[in-house]
N, C-alpha and C positions, 0 to 999 in steps of 0.2 A: 875482082875478088869473087870467090864463090858465094852463092846465095843458098840459104837453107832449102829453098825450093828444089835445088839440084839434088838434095839428099833425102827429102821427105819421103818416107816409105808408108806413111799412114793415110795421107790424103783425107784427113778429117775435115769437116766443115770448119771454117775459121771465123772467129769473132774478134772484135777489137779488145784492147786490154781491159778497159773499165767493165765492159759487158762480161768478159770472160771471168774476171775475178769476182764480180758480183755473183755470177752463177756458181763459182767454185767455193765461195766463202763458207757455205754450210758444211762442207765436207773437207775443207782444206787441212784442218788440223789432223785429220785421220789419214791423210795421204802423203804429207811431207814429213820426212824423218830427220832427226838431228844430225845424222851422219852426212847429210847432204851439205850442211852449212855450218851449224853450230860446232860440230866436231872440228872443222877447219879453224874456226876462231880460237878454239882451245889450244891449237898447235902453234899459234903465232907468238913470236917473241916481241913483236911490236904491234901496236903502240904500247906504251906503259899505261894500261887501263886505269891504274890507281891515280894517275895524274890528269885524267880527263875530267874537266869540270863541266863541260857542256857538249852534248852530242846532237847531231842532226841525223836522223834515221830516215833515209830517202827510199821510198817504196816499202814502208814499214809493215805492210800487210796486217796480219792478225796480232802483231806485237811480239812475235817470238824473239826477234833480235833485241828489241827493247827490253824484254824480260831478262835476256842473257846479260845485257849491259848492266841492268839493275843489280844482278847477282855479282857483278864485279865492282859494285860500289858507285856506279855512275847514276846520279839521281836527277840530273837535269837533262832530259831527252825530249827533243821536239821531233815529232813524226809527221811525215806527209805520205799520202798515197792517192792514186787516181780513183780507187774503188771505194765507194761509200760502204759497200757491204763488208769489206775487209776492215775499214776504219771502225765500223760499229763493233766488231769483235775485238779490235785493239783497245777500244774504249773500255770494254768489260774487263780486260786484263789489267789495266791500270798501271802499266809500266811507264807510260809517257807523261811528260809534263804538259805538253800540248799536242793536239792532233789536228791536221787540216787536210782537206781534199785539194790536192794540187799535183801538177806534173813535176817529176823529179828534175826536169830541165828548166823549170821556172817555178820555184817553190814558194816565193814570197817571204821566205825567212830572212832574217837580218844578215847583212854582209859582215864578214870578218868576225863572227860571233862564236865560232865553234872550234874546239880543240880536236874534234873528231867528226868526220862525215863518213857514214857507213851505209852500204847497200848490199842486199843479199838476193841473188837469183832474180835480178830484174833486167840486166843489160840485154838479154835476148829479146826483150820487147822494144828496144830502141833501134830505129833504123840506122842511126849513126851514133857514135860515142862522143864526139867532140862537145856537143852541147851539155852532156852530163858532166864531163870533167871540168868544163868551164863554170858550170853552176856550183860544183863542189869547191872549186877554187875561190869563187866569190864568197862562199859561206865560211871558208876556212880562215882562221887566224894564223899569223906567222908561227911556224913550228908545228902546225896541226898535221893530222894524218887523215888519209882517205883510204878506207878499207872496202874493197870490192870483192864479193864472193860471186862466182859465176859458174855456169856449166862449162866444162872443158870443151873447146871446139872439136877436139878429136872424138869425144863421146857423141856429140851431136851428129857428126859426119858418119860415124860408124853405125849408129843405131837408126839414124833417120827419124828420130822421134821428137815431135814438137812438144812444147809445154801444152798439156791438155788436162781435161777433167771429164767426169762422167755426169751427165744430167740425171735428174730424178727418173726420167723415162728410160735411162740406160744407154743413151747416145753418147759417144765420145766426141768432144768438141775441142778443137785446137785454139789456143790463144795466139794471136799474131806473133810469130817467132822469127828472129833474125840470127844469122850466124856471124860471129865476130872472131876473126883470127887474133892471135896474140899480138901480132904486129899492129893491128888496129888499135888495141888498147895502148900499146907503147907509143904509137904516133900521136894519138889524141891526147894522152896524158902528158907526155913530154913536151909537146908543143904548147900546152897550157902553162907549163912550169913545174909540174909535179916531178918528183924524183922517186924512182922505185927503190924501196928499202927492204922488201921481203916478198917472197912468193912461195906458197905451198900448194901441193896437189894431192887430191884424194884418189886412190885407186880402188877399183872393185876388188874386194878381198873375200876370204872365206866367211868372215863374220857378216859381211853384207849379203852374201849368197844364202845365209840362213834365213834372211827375210825375203830375199828376191831370188829364189832358186832358178827361175827362168833366165837369169842373167849369167848362167854358168859359162856361156861362150865369151863373156866379156871379162872373165877373170884376169886381173893384171892390167886392164885398160884404165886410163885416167877417166875420172867421172866429174868431179868438180875441182875448182881451184880458187885460191884467195890471193889477191895482190894487195900489198900495203904501199901506199904512196905517201910521201912527206912533202909538205910545203916548207921551203927553206926559210930560216929566220928564227928568232927567239920569241917564245910566247910570253 
């Protein structure tokens, strides 16, 4: 399978995930836009948000996803993230019931306790996907959903752009980035037992170019995607 290193055009210095997001935390809210992830959640027909009683927000970051879930009436949300800096910001947002510093592949959250497991823009930091989908399965109750929002692999290959941030000194720093093809998601999730129930893709459009005019050459290209997986059974 191809590696992101085969497409990397920036060759920025690379740091690990915790170090990177701790460094990015002070400016993260100013650089990540809703069109990248929350707009995709708005387009989903599944899950039925109103029926979610308890959610696990894996890689919760500054709490953006948690706040979106709160806005859909979900009031019991447990969040985990590997970055202490991001968790501190999530704590000030107040969207989560609990917050803990943990790896999304080994969260320490209770088994079979969640109607929804959700993650946004984190899978590019995982070397392999099977451990994530296995942990999501462990957390999920029968009938639960797993929602994964990801950068589109085509976007990553075309742009050669890693997940990165700018330090206070003005240096661009990449956070360890991995390329996962769609079939990797399919294989890892299906082998765990998940069933794919919906998928949507975001394209670079004219509205996006109003904010990012330098992306004009990417007009019409896929940018991010969201997959909804279901665990068979009745909740």
